[in-house]
DSSP file (Angstrom, degrees, kcal/mol; ACC not computed):
  #  RESIDUE AA STRUCTURE BP1 BP2  ACC     N-H-->O    O-->H-N    N-H-->O    O-->H-N    TCO  KAPPA ALPHA  PHI   PSI    X-CA   Y-CA   Z-CA
    1    1 A M              0   0    0      0, 0.0   128,-0.0     0, 0.0   127,-0.0   0.000 360.0 360.0 360.0 137.5   68.7   98.3  107.8
    2    2 A E        -     0   0    0      1,-0.2     2,-1.9   123,-0.1     0, 0.0  -0.144 360.0 -85.0 -56.9 166.0   67.0   96.8  110.8
    3    3 A N        +     0   0    0      2,-0.1     2,-0.3     0, 0.0    -1,-0.2  -0.529  63.9 166.0 -82.2  80.5   66.3   99.3  113.5
    4    4 A Y        -     0   0    0     -2,-1.9     2,-1.1   121,-0.0    98,-0.0  -0.729  36.7-129.3 -94.7 147.3   69.7   99.4  115.4
    5    5 A N        +     0   0    0     -2,-0.3    98,-0.4    98,-0.2     2,-0.2  -0.721  33.8 179.9-101.2  85.6   70.4  102.2  117.8
    6    6 A N        -     0   0    0     -2,-1.1    96,-0.2    96,-0.2    35,-0.2  -0.520  26.1-119.2 -82.5 151.4   73.8  103.6  116.9
    7    7 A T        -     0   0    0     94,-2.4    34,-0.2    -2,-0.2     3,-0.1  -0.382  39.3 -91.0 -75.9 165.2   75.4  106.4  118.7
    8    8 A K        -     0   0    0     32,-0.1    93,-0.3     1,-0.1    32,-0.2  -0.344  60.1 -77.6 -67.4 161.3   76.2  109.6  116.9
    9    9 A W        -     0   0    0     30,-2.7    29,-3.4    27,-0.3     2,-0.4  -0.413  55.2-168.7 -63.4 136.3   79.7  109.8  115.3
   10   10 A T  E     -A   99   0A   0     89,-2.2    89,-2.7    27,-0.2     5,-0.1  -0.976  29.4-102.2-129.3 139.7   82.3  110.5  117.9
   11   11 A K  E >   -A   98   0A   0     -2,-0.4     3,-2.0    87,-0.2    87,-0.3  -0.368  35.7-120.4 -57.4 140.0   86.0  111.4  117.5
   12   12 A W  G >  S+     0   0    0     85,-2.7     3,-1.9     1,-0.3     4,-0.2   0.870 112.6  58.8 -52.3 -42.3   88.1  108.4  118.0
   13   13 A E  G 3  S+     0   0    0     84,-0.3    -1,-0.3    81,-0.3     3,-0.3   0.698 107.1  48.3 -65.0 -17.7   90.0  110.1  120.9
   14   14 A N  G X  S+     0   0    0     -3,-2.0     3,-2.0     1,-0.2    -1,-0.3   0.255  76.9 111.7-102.2  10.9   86.6  110.5  122.7
   15   15 A R  G X   +     0   0    0     -3,-1.9     3,-1.7     1,-0.3    -1,-0.2   0.792  66.9  64.0 -59.3 -31.9   85.5  106.9  122.2
   16   16 A N  G 3  S+     0   0    0      1,-0.3    -1,-0.3    -3,-0.3     5,-0.1   0.587  95.7  60.8 -72.9  -6.6   85.7  106.0  125.9
   17   17 A K  G <  S+     0   0    0     -3,-2.0    -1,-0.3     2,-0.1     2,-0.2   0.492  77.9 114.9 -92.3  -5.4   83.0  108.6  126.7
   18   18 A I  S X  S-     0   0    0     -3,-1.7     3,-1.2    -4,-0.3     2,-0.1  -0.461  72.5-116.2 -70.5 132.5   80.4  106.8  124.5
   19   19 A E  T 3  S+     0   0    0      1,-0.2    84,-0.2    -2,-0.2    -1,-0.1  -0.426  93.8  21.2 -67.3 138.1   77.5  105.4  126.5
   20   20 A G  T >  S+     0   0    0     -2,-0.1     3,-1.6    82,-0.1    39,-0.3   0.502  76.1 128.1  88.8   4.9   77.2  101.6  126.5
   21   21 A I  T <   +     0   0    0     -3,-1.2    39,-3.1     1,-0.3    40,-0.3   0.554  61.9  71.5 -76.9  -2.5   80.7  100.7  125.5
   22   22 A K  T 3  S+     0   0    0     37,-0.2    -1,-0.3    36,-0.2    -3,-0.1   0.608  93.4  73.3 -80.4  -9.3   81.0   98.3  128.4
   23   23 A Y  S <  S-     0   0    0     -3,-1.6    36,-2.4     1,-0.1    37,-0.2  -0.551  94.6 -93.3 -99.0 163.9   78.6   96.0  126.6
   24   24 A P        +     0   0    0      0, 0.0    80,-2.8     0, 0.0     2,-0.3  -0.278  66.5 112.8 -62.9 161.3   79.1   93.8  123.5
   25   25 A G  E     -CB  53 103A   0     28,-1.8    28,-2.0    78,-0.3     2,-0.4  -0.995  59.3 -58.4 165.5-166.2   78.2   95.4  120.1
   26   26 A I  E     -CB  52 102A   0     76,-2.3    76,-2.6    -2,-0.3     2,-0.4  -0.850  35.4-165.7-109.6 141.8   79.1   96.7  116.7
   27   27 A Y  E     -CB  51 101A   0     24,-2.5    24,-2.9    -2,-0.4     2,-0.5  -0.999   3.8-160.5-131.1 134.8   81.6   99.5  116.1
   28   28 A S  E     -CB  50 100A   0     72,-2.9    72,-1.9    -2,-0.4     2,-0.5  -0.955   8.1-158.9-114.6 126.5   82.0  101.4  112.8
   29   29 A I  E     -CB  49  99A   0     20,-3.1    19,-2.9    -2,-0.5    20,-1.5  -0.918   9.9-173.0-111.2 127.4   85.2  103.3  112.2
   30   30 A A  E     -CB  47  98A   0     68,-2.4    68,-2.5    -2,-0.5     2,-0.5  -0.890  18.3-153.8-117.4 147.6   85.3  106.1  109.6
   31   31 A V  E     + B   0  97A   0     15,-2.1     2,-0.4    -2,-0.3    66,-0.2  -0.975  31.7 169.5-117.2 112.8   88.2  108.1  108.3
   32   32 A S        -     0   0    0     64,-2.6     4,-0.1    -2,-0.5    -2,-0.0  -0.973  41.8-155.0-132.7 137.2   86.8  111.5  107.2
   33   33 A I  S    S+     0   0    0     -2,-0.4     2,-0.3     2,-0.1    -1,-0.1   0.732  87.0  73.8 -77.2 -21.7   88.3  114.8  106.1
   34   34 A E  S    S-     0   0    0     62,-0.1     2,-0.9    -3,-0.1    -2,-0.1  -0.644  96.7-110.6 -87.6 149.0   85.0  116.4  107.2
   35   35 A N        +     0   0    0     -2,-0.3    -2,-0.1     1,-0.2    61,-0.1  -0.711  43.6 167.0 -78.9 108.4   84.2  116.8  110.9
   36   36 A I    >   +     0   0    0     -2,-0.9     3,-2.2    -4,-0.1   -27,-0.3   0.347  24.6 135.1-104.3   4.4   81.4  114.3  111.4
   37   37 A E  T 3  S+     0   0    0      1,-0.3   -27,-0.2   -29,-0.1     3,-0.1  -0.308  75.0  15.8 -57.8 131.5   81.4  114.4  115.2
   38   38 A G  T 3  S+     0   0    0    -29,-3.4    -1,-0.3     1,-0.3     2,-0.2   0.307  95.5 126.6  88.4  -8.4   77.9  114.7  116.6
   39   39 A L    <   -     0   0    0     -3,-2.2   -30,-2.7   -30,-0.1    -1,-0.3  -0.515  69.9 -96.7 -80.2 151.5   76.2  113.7  113.3
   40   40 A E        -     0   0    0    -32,-0.2     2,-0.2    -2,-0.2   -32,-0.1  -0.331  49.8 -94.0 -61.7 146.5   73.7  110.9  113.3
   41   41 A F        +     0   0    0    -35,-0.2     2,-0.3   -34,-0.2    -1,-0.1  -0.428  52.5 167.4 -63.9 132.3   75.1  107.5  112.2
   42   42 A E        -     0   0    0     -2,-0.2     2,-2.3    -3,-0.1    -3,-0.0  -0.954  50.2-103.4-137.7 158.6   74.7  106.8  108.5
   43   43 A M        +     0   0    0     -2,-0.3     2,-0.1    89,-0.0    -2,-0.0  -0.467  58.6 177.8 -80.6  68.6   76.3  104.1  106.4
   44   44 A I    >   -     0   0    0     -2,-2.3     3,-1.6     1,-0.1    93,-0.1  -0.343  41.9-120.1 -76.7 154.7   78.7  106.6  104.9
   45   45 A E  T 3  S+     0   0    0      1,-0.3    -1,-0.1    91,-0.1    -2,-0.0   0.769 107.1  73.8 -64.8 -25.2   81.4  105.6  102.4
   46   46 A D  T 3   +     0   0    0    -16,-0.1   -15,-2.1    95,-0.1     2,-0.4   0.591  68.0 110.8 -66.9  -9.5   84.0  106.9  104.8
   47   47 A I  E <   +C   30   0A   0     -3,-1.6    95,-0.4   -17,-0.2   -17,-0.3  -0.542  40.0 173.1 -66.7 124.3   83.5  103.8  107.0
   48   48 A E  E     +     0   0A   0    -19,-2.9    95,-2.4    -2,-0.4     2,-0.3   0.506  61.5  24.4-112.5  -9.1   86.6  101.8  106.6
   49   49 A Y  E     -C   29   0A   0    -20,-1.5   -20,-3.1    93,-0.1     2,-0.5  -0.943  52.5-168.6-157.8 135.9   86.0   99.1  109.2
   50   50 A I  E     +C   28   0A   0     -2,-0.3     2,-0.3   -22,-0.2   -22,-0.2  -0.993  25.3 169.1-122.6 121.8   83.0   97.5  110.8
   51   51 A G  E     -C   27   0A   0    -24,-2.9   -24,-2.5    -2,-0.5     2,-0.3  -0.774  17.3-158.0-128.1 172.2   83.7   95.2  113.8
   52   52 A M  E     -C   26   0A   0     -2,-0.3     2,-0.3   -26,-0.2   -26,-0.2  -0.956   2.1-163.9-144.3 161.7   82.0   93.4  116.6
   53   53 A T  E     +C   25   0A   0    -28,-2.0   -28,-1.8    -2,-0.3     6,-0.1  -0.985  22.2 175.4-149.6 143.5   82.7   92.0  120.0
   54   54 A N        +     0   0    0     -2,-0.3    -1,-0.1   -30,-0.2    65,-0.1   0.087  48.7 131.7-120.6  15.4   81.1   89.7  122.4
   55   55 A S  S >  S-     0   0    0      3,-0.1     3,-1.6     1,-0.1     6,-0.1  -0.217  71.7-112.9 -72.0 160.3   84.0   89.8  124.8
   56   56 A N  T 3  S+     0   0    0      1,-0.3    -1,-0.1     2,-0.1    -3,-0.0   0.807 117.5  57.6 -60.5 -30.4   83.7   90.3  128.5
   57   57 A G  T 3> S-     0   0    0      1,-0.2     4,-1.4     2,-0.1     3,-0.3   0.534  98.5-154.8 -79.9  -5.8   85.4   93.7  128.2
   58   58 A G  H <>  -     0   0    0     -3,-1.6     4,-1.9     1,-0.2     3,-0.2  -0.101  48.4 -33.3  65.6-163.5   82.8   94.9  125.7
   59   59 A L  H  > S+     0   0    0    -36,-2.4     4,-2.9   -39,-0.3     5,-0.3   0.846 134.5  61.1 -61.4 -36.3   83.3   97.5  123.0
   60   60 A K  H  > S+     0   0    0    -39,-3.1     4,-1.7    -3,-0.3    -1,-0.2   0.931 107.3  44.1 -58.4 -47.0   85.7   99.5  125.2
   61   61 A S  H  X S+     0   0    0     -4,-1.4     4,-1.9   -40,-0.3    -1,-0.2   0.915 114.8  48.1 -65.1 -44.1   88.1   96.6  125.4
   62   62 A R  H  X S+     0   0    0     -4,-1.9     4,-2.1     1,-0.2    -2,-0.2   0.904 112.4  47.8 -67.4 -40.3   87.9   95.8  121.7
   63   63 A M  H  X S+     0   0    0     -4,-2.9     4,-2.6     1,-0.2    -1,-0.2   0.830 108.4  56.4 -69.2 -29.5   88.3   99.4  120.6
   64   64 A S  H  X S+     0   0    0     -4,-1.7     4,-2.7    -5,-0.3    -2,-0.2   0.883 106.4  50.0 -65.0 -38.6   91.3   99.6  122.9
   65   65 A Q  H  X S+     0   0    0     -4,-1.9     4,-1.7     2,-0.2    11,-0.5   0.912 110.8  49.2 -64.3 -42.7   92.8   96.7  121.1
   66   66 A F  H  X S+     0   0    0     -4,-2.1     4,-2.5     1,-0.2     5,-0.2   0.939 112.7  48.8 -59.0 -46.5   92.2   98.4  117.8
   67   67 A D  H  X S+     0   0    0     -4,-2.6     4,-1.7     1,-0.2    -2,-0.2   0.914 109.4  49.8 -62.7 -45.8   93.8  101.6  119.2
   68   68 A S  H  <>S+     0   0    0     -4,-2.7     5,-3.4     1,-0.2     6,-1.3   0.819 112.6  49.8 -66.3 -27.8   96.9   99.8  120.6
   69   69 A T  H ><5S+     0   0    0     -4,-1.7     3,-1.6     3,-0.2    -2,-0.2   0.925 109.9  47.4 -74.5 -45.0   97.4   98.2  117.2
   70   70 A I  H 3<5S+     0   0    0     -4,-2.5    20,-0.2     1,-0.3    -2,-0.2   0.747 112.5  50.7 -71.3 -19.2   97.1  101.3  115.1
   71   71 A K  T 3<5S-     0   0    0     -4,-1.7    -1,-0.3    -5,-0.2    -2,-0.2   0.430 114.9-123.9 -88.9  -0.4   99.5  103.0  117.5
   72   72 A R  T < 5S+     0   0    0     -3,-1.6    -3,-0.2     2,-0.2     3,-0.1   0.842  76.9 123.0  60.0  38.2  101.8  100.0  116.9
   73   73 A I  S   <S-     0   0    0     -5,-3.4     2,-0.3     1,-0.4    -4,-0.2   0.873  84.3  -7.4 -87.5 -49.0  102.0   99.2  120.7
   74   74 A R        -     0   0    0     -6,-1.3     2,-1.4    -9,-0.2    -1,-0.4  -0.989  63.8-127.1-147.7 142.7  100.6   95.7  120.3
   75   75 A L        +     0   0    0     -2,-0.3    -9,-0.1     1,-0.2     3,-0.1  -0.647  57.8 134.4 -92.1  80.7   99.2   93.7  117.4
   76   76 A H        +     0   0    0     -2,-1.4     2,-0.5   -11,-0.5    -1,-0.2   0.506  56.1  61.0-101.4  -8.1   95.9   92.6  119.0
   77   77 A H     >  -     0   0    0    -12,-0.3     4,-2.0    -3,-0.2    -1,-0.1  -0.964  58.2-158.9-136.6 118.3   93.5   93.4  116.2
   78   78 A G  H  > S+     0   0    0     -2,-0.5     4,-1.9     1,-0.2     5,-0.2   0.906  96.6  48.5 -62.4 -45.5   93.4   91.9  112.7
   79   79 A G  H  > S+     0   0    0      1,-0.2     4,-1.9     2,-0.2    -1,-0.2   0.890 113.3  48.3 -62.2 -39.0   91.4   94.8  111.1
   80   80 A A  H  > S+     0   0    0      2,-0.2     4,-2.1     1,-0.2    -1,-0.2   0.835 105.5  58.7 -70.3 -32.3   93.6   97.3  112.7
   81   81 A H  H  < S+     0   0    0     -4,-2.0     4,-0.5     1,-0.2    -1,-0.2   0.912 109.3  44.1 -61.8 -41.7   96.7   95.5  111.5
   82   82 A R  H >X S+     0   0    0     -4,-1.9     3,-1.1     1,-0.2     4,-0.6   0.879 108.2  60.7 -67.4 -37.0   95.3   95.9  107.9
   83   83 A F  H >X S+     0   0    0     -4,-1.9     4,-3.0     1,-0.3     3,-1.5   0.892  99.8  53.9 -56.1 -44.2   94.5   99.6  108.8
   84   84 A I  H 3< S+     0   0    0     -4,-2.1    -1,-0.3     1,-0.3    -2,-0.2   0.646  93.6  71.5 -72.6 -11.4   98.2  100.4  109.5
   85   85 A G  H <4 S+     0   0    0     -3,-1.1    -1,-0.3    -4,-0.5     3,-0.2   0.810 115.6  23.8 -66.6 -28.2   99.1   99.0  106.1
   86   86 A K  H << S+     0   0    0     -3,-1.5     2,-0.7    -4,-0.6    -2,-0.2   0.790 131.1  41.0-101.5 -41.2   97.4  102.2  104.7
   87   87 A Y     <  +     0   0    0     -4,-3.0    -1,-0.2     1,-0.2    -2,-0.1  -0.667  65.1 160.4-112.0  75.1   97.7  104.6  107.7
   88   88 A W        +     0   0    0     -2,-0.7     2,-0.9    -3,-0.2    -1,-0.2   0.885  62.3  61.7 -64.7 -40.8  101.1  103.9  109.0
   89   89 A N    >>  -     0   0    0     -3,-0.2     3,-0.9     1,-0.2     4,-0.8  -0.786  64.2-166.7 -96.9 106.2  101.5  107.2  110.9
   90   90 A Y  H >> S+     0   0    0     -2,-0.9     4,-2.5     1,-0.3     3,-1.0   0.872  87.8  59.7 -56.6 -40.4   98.9  107.4  113.6
   91   91 A E  H 34 S+     0   0    0      1,-0.3     4,-0.4     2,-0.2    -1,-0.3   0.830 102.9  53.2 -60.4 -32.1   99.6  111.1  114.1
   92   92 A D  H <4 S+     0   0    0     -3,-0.9    -1,-0.3     1,-0.2    -2,-0.2   0.735 121.0  29.1 -74.9 -22.6   98.6  111.8  110.5
   93   93 A V  H X< S+     0   0    0     -3,-1.0     3,-2.4    -4,-0.8     4,-0.4   0.631  92.0  91.5-111.9 -18.6   95.2  110.1  110.7
   94   94 A K  G >< S+     0   0    0     -4,-2.5     3,-1.0     1,-0.3   -81,-0.3   0.803  86.0  53.3 -56.5 -35.2   94.1  110.5  114.4
   95   95 A D  G 3  S+     0   0    0     -4,-0.4    -1,-0.3     1,-0.2    -2,-0.1   0.566 109.4  50.1 -78.2  -6.5   92.2  113.8  113.8
   96   96 A R  G <  S+     0   0    0     -3,-2.4   -64,-2.6   -61,-0.1     2,-0.4   0.323  87.0 107.5-108.6   5.0   90.2  112.2  111.0
   97   97 A L  E <   + B   0  31A   0     -3,-1.0   -85,-2.7    -4,-0.4     2,-0.3  -0.726  41.6 171.0 -92.8 130.8   89.1  109.0  112.9
   98   98 A Y  E     -AB  11  30A   0    -68,-2.5   -68,-2.4    -2,-0.4     2,-0.3  -0.937  11.8-162.8-134.5 155.4   85.5  108.7  114.1
   99   99 A V  E     -AB  10  29A   0    -89,-2.7   -89,-2.2    -2,-0.3     2,-0.4  -0.997   8.3-172.2-141.1 145.9   83.5  105.9  115.6
  100  100 A S  E     - B   0  28A   0    -72,-1.9   -72,-2.9    -2,-0.3     2,-0.3  -0.996  16.9-160.1-131.5 138.3   79.9  105.0  116.1
  101  101 A V  E     - B   0  27A   0     -2,-0.4   -94,-2.4   -93,-0.3     2,-0.4  -0.856  18.6-159.2-121.5 155.8   78.8  102.1  118.2
  102  102 A C  E     - B   0  26A   0    -76,-2.6   -76,-2.3    -2,-0.3     2,-0.2  -0.912  26.1-165.3-128.5 101.1   75.7  100.0  118.5
  103  103 A S  E     - B   0  25A   0     -2,-0.4     2,-0.5   -98,-0.4   -78,-0.3  -0.573  14.9-148.8 -94.5 155.1   75.8   98.3  121.9
  104  104 A F        -     0   0    0    -80,-2.8     2,-0.4    -2,-0.2    18,-0.1  -0.948  22.1-132.8-122.4 105.8   73.7   95.4  123.2
  105  105 A E        +     0   0    0     -2,-0.5     2,-0.3   -82,-0.1    13,-0.0  -0.436  52.9 123.9 -67.0 116.2   73.0   95.6  126.9
  106  106 A C        -     0   0    0     -2,-0.4    -2,-0.1    12,-0.1     9,-0.0  -0.971  67.2-115.3-162.8 165.9   73.7   92.2  128.4
  107  107 A G        -     0   0    0     -2,-0.3     3,-0.1     2,-0.1    -2,-0.1   0.484  42.5-129.3 -86.8  -3.5   75.8   90.6  131.1
  108  108 A N        +     0   0    0      1,-0.2     2,-0.7     7,-0.1   -50,-0.0   0.847  53.7 153.9  57.1  35.9   77.8   88.5  128.7
  109  109 A N    >   -     0   0    0      1,-0.1     3,-2.1     3,-0.1     7,-0.3  -0.864  36.3-159.2 -99.2 110.9   77.1   85.5  130.8
  110  110 A K  T 3  S+     0   0    0     -2,-0.7    -1,-0.1     1,-0.3    -2,-0.0   0.500  92.1  58.5 -72.6  -1.6   77.3   82.4  128.7
  111  111 A S  T 3  S+     0   0    0      5,-0.0     2,-0.6     1,-0.0    -1,-0.3   0.451  90.8  84.7 -98.0  -4.3   75.1   80.5  131.2
  112  112 A N    <>  -     0   0    0     -3,-2.1     4,-2.4     1,-0.1     5,-0.2  -0.879  69.0-151.1-104.9 122.1   72.3   83.0  130.9
  113  113 A I  H  > S+     0   0    0     -2,-0.6     4,-2.4     1,-0.2     5,-0.2   0.892  96.5  51.4 -59.3 -43.4   69.9   82.4  128.0
  114  114 A E  H  > S+     0   0    0      1,-0.2     4,-2.3     2,-0.2    -1,-0.2   0.896 110.9  48.8 -62.9 -39.5   69.0   86.1  127.6
  115  115 A D  H  > S+     0   0    0     -6,-0.2     4,-2.6     2,-0.2    -1,-0.2   0.906 110.2  51.3 -66.5 -40.6   72.7   87.0  127.4
  116  116 A L  H  X S+     0   0    0     -4,-2.4     4,-2.1    -7,-0.3    -2,-0.2   0.911 110.0  49.6 -61.5 -41.8   73.3   84.3  124.8
  117  117 A I  H  X S+     0   0    0     -4,-2.4     4,-2.0     2,-0.2    -2,-0.2   0.929 111.1  49.5 -62.5 -44.8   70.4   85.5  122.7
  118  118 A A  H  X S+     0   0    0     -4,-2.3     4,-1.7     1,-0.2    -2,-0.2   0.907 110.0  50.6 -61.5 -42.0   71.8   89.1  122.9
  119  119 A M  H  X S+     0   0    0     -4,-2.6     4,-1.9     1,-0.2    -1,-0.2   0.862 108.6  52.5 -66.4 -34.4   75.3   87.9  121.9
  120  120 A G  H  X S+     0   0    0     -4,-2.1     4,-2.3     1,-0.2    -1,-0.2   0.881 106.4  53.7 -64.7 -37.7   73.8   86.1  118.9
  121  121 A E  H  X S+     0   0    0     -4,-2.0     4,-2.6     2,-0.2    -2,-0.2   0.852 105.2  54.6 -64.8 -34.4   72.1   89.3  117.9
  122  122 A V  H  X S+     0   0    0     -4,-1.7     4,-1.9     2,-0.2    -2,-0.2   0.948 109.2  46.8 -62.6 -48.2   75.5   91.1  118.0
  123  123 A A  H  X S+     0   0    0     -4,-1.9     4,-1.2     1,-0.2    -2,-0.2   0.914 114.2  48.0 -60.8 -42.8   76.9   88.5  115.6
  124  124 A K  H  X S+     0   0    0     -4,-2.3     4,-2.0     1,-0.2    -1,-0.2   0.904 107.7  56.2 -62.5 -41.9   73.9   88.8  113.3
  125  125 A A  H  X S+     0   0    0     -4,-2.6     4,-2.8     1,-0.2    -1,-0.2   0.866  99.9  58.6 -62.1 -37.1   74.1   92.6  113.4
  126  126 A E  H  X S+     0   0    0     -4,-1.9     4,-2.3     1,-0.2    -1,-0.2   0.932 108.2  46.0 -58.9 -44.2   77.6   92.6  112.1
  127  127 A Y  H  X S+     0   0    0     -4,-1.2     4,-2.7     1,-0.2    -1,-0.2   0.891 111.5  51.8 -65.2 -39.1   76.5   90.8  109.0
  128  128 A I  H  X S+     0   0    0     -4,-2.0     4,-2.7     2,-0.2    -2,-0.2   0.905 108.8  50.6 -64.8 -40.4   73.6   93.1  108.6
  129  129 A F  H  X S+     0   0    0     -4,-2.8     4,-2.4     2,-0.2    -2,-0.2   0.931 111.4  48.5 -61.7 -44.9   75.9   96.1  108.8
  130  130 A W  H  X S+     0   0    0     -4,-2.3     4,-3.0    -5,-0.2    -2,-0.2   0.927 111.6  49.5 -60.4 -44.5   78.1   94.6  106.2
  131  131 A V  H  X S+     0   0    0     -4,-2.7     4,-2.9     1,-0.2    -2,-0.2   0.921 110.6  49.9 -61.0 -44.3   75.2   93.8  103.9
  132  132 A D  H  X S+     0   0    0     -4,-2.7     4,-1.9     2,-0.2    -1,-0.2   0.896 112.4  47.3 -62.9 -39.4   73.9   97.4  104.3
  133  133 A Y  H  X S+     0   0    0     -4,-2.4     4,-2.9     2,-0.2     6,-0.4   0.934 112.4  49.9 -66.1 -44.8   77.3   98.8  103.4
  134  134 A L  H  X S+     0   0    0     -4,-3.0     4,-2.5     1,-0.2    -2,-0.2   0.915 110.7  49.8 -58.3 -45.1   77.6   96.4  100.4
  135  135 A K  H  < S+     0   0    0     -4,-2.9    -1,-0.2     1,-0.2    -2,-0.2   0.896 117.8  39.6 -61.4 -40.3   74.1   97.5   99.2
  136  136 A K  H  < S+     0   0    0     -4,-1.9    -2,-0.2    -5,-0.2    -1,-0.2   0.855 132.4  20.7 -80.2 -35.4   74.9  101.1   99.5
  137  137 A H  H  < S-     0   0    0     -4,-2.9    -3,-0.2     2,-0.3    -2,-0.2   0.462  92.9-124.0-119.7  -4.0   78.5  101.2   98.2
  138  138 A G  S  < S+     0   0    0     -4,-2.5     2,-0.3    -5,-0.4    -4,-0.2   0.636  84.3  56.7  73.3  13.4   78.9   98.0   96.2
  139  139 A R  S    S-     0   0    0     -6,-0.4    -2,-0.3    -9,-0.1    -1,-0.2  -0.970  88.0 -92.8-161.0 167.1   81.9   96.8   98.3
  140  140 A Y        -     0   0    0     -2,-0.3     5,-0.1     1,-0.1     2,-0.1  -0.465  59.2 -82.3 -77.1 159.2   82.9   95.9  101.9
  141  141 A P    >>  -     0   0    0      0, 0.0     3,-2.2     0, 0.0     4,-0.9  -0.443  53.9-108.8 -55.9 142.4   84.6   98.6  104.0
  142  142 A I  G >4 S+     0   0    0    -95,-0.4     3,-0.7     1,-0.3     6,-0.2   0.813 115.4  46.3 -52.2 -41.6   88.2   98.5  102.9
  143  143 A F  G 34 S+     0   0    0    -95,-2.4    -1,-0.3     1,-0.2   -61,-0.2   0.469 106.2  59.3 -88.2   1.1   89.6   96.9  106.1
  144  144 A N  G <4 S+     0   0    0     -3,-2.2     2,-1.0   -96,-0.2    -1,-0.2   0.556  90.4  80.6 -90.6 -14.1   86.9   94.2  106.2
  145  145 A D    <X  -     0   0    0     -4,-0.9     4,-1.7    -3,-0.7     3,-0.5  -0.788  61.1-174.3 -96.9  97.4   88.0   93.0  102.8
  146  146 A K  T  4 S+     0   0    0     -2,-1.0    -1,-0.2     1,-0.2     5,-0.1   0.699  79.0  60.9 -67.9 -19.3   91.0   90.8  103.4
  147  147 A K  T  4 S+     0   0    0      1,-0.2    -1,-0.2     2,-0.1    -2,-0.0   0.888 114.0  32.0 -75.0 -38.6   91.7   90.4   99.7
  148  148 A I  T  4 S+     0   0    0     -3,-0.5    -2,-0.2     1,-0.2    -1,-0.2   0.617 128.9  37.4 -96.3 -12.1   92.3   94.1   99.0
  149  149 A S  S  < S+     0   0    0     -4,-1.7    -1,-0.2    -7,-0.1    -2,-0.1  -0.510  76.9 176.4-135.7  70.2   93.7   95.1  102.3
  150  150 A P        -     0   0    0      0, 0.0    -3,-0.1     0, 0.0     3,-0.1  -0.276  41.6 -92.1 -68.7 160.0   96.0   92.2  103.6
  151  151 A K        -     0   0    0      1,-0.1   -69,-0.2    -5,-0.1   -70,-0.1  -0.453  50.4 -97.9 -65.9 142.4   97.9   92.6  106.8
  152  152 A P        -     0   0    0      0, 0.0    -1,-0.1     0, 0.0     3,-0.1  -0.372  29.4-128.6 -58.8 143.1  101.4   93.9  106.2
  153  153 A E  S    S+     0   0    0      1,-0.2     2,-0.3    -3,-0.1    -2,-0.1   0.837  87.1   9.7 -68.1 -31.6  103.9   91.0  106.1
  154  154 A F        -     0   0    0      2,-0.0     2,-0.5     0, 0.0    -1,-0.2  -0.991  66.5-143.6-146.3 154.8  106.1   92.6  108.7
  155  155 A I        -     0   0    0     -2,-0.3     2,-0.6    -3,-0.1     0, 0.0  -0.976   7.7-152.7-120.9 127.0  106.0   95.6  111.0
  156  156 A V              0   0    0     -2,-0.5    -2,-0.0     1,-0.1     0, 0.0  -0.891 360.0 360.0 -97.5 119.8  109.0   97.7  111.7
  157  157 A W              0   0    0     -2,-0.6    -1,-0.1   -84,-0.0    -2,-0.0   0.450 360.0 360.0 -87.2 360.0  108.6   99.3  115.1
């Protein structure tokens, strides 16, 4: 894996305290029965989704969309929509959810060449993360694989 600077694993409920989440980047979500909070990031099998964002709201906004979808508040996030197909009850899974992020400091200004280059690096990094997961585990993270984890056809609120 290229030398990306991931944060240590953080409990999902503490994600807004992660440094750098105002920037674009990659986020890896794990569901683990073991407490991995504070451990160095590794491409562990418990990773169930790898996502990216180049949005103005950065990682914080994108993870908020994931969160509102898995809590069934709003369906803003496709990967999270697939996630609730397996983990319907947020209360049952919330204590096993962890996240690690790799942020790319930039202003997200599409008129600024340096920002455009950084946003391109974010998109490239997502593919590299997927490749590294594939090499290590022989498959995509479950909710990145749309064939084996389709979105539920309907959601009962």
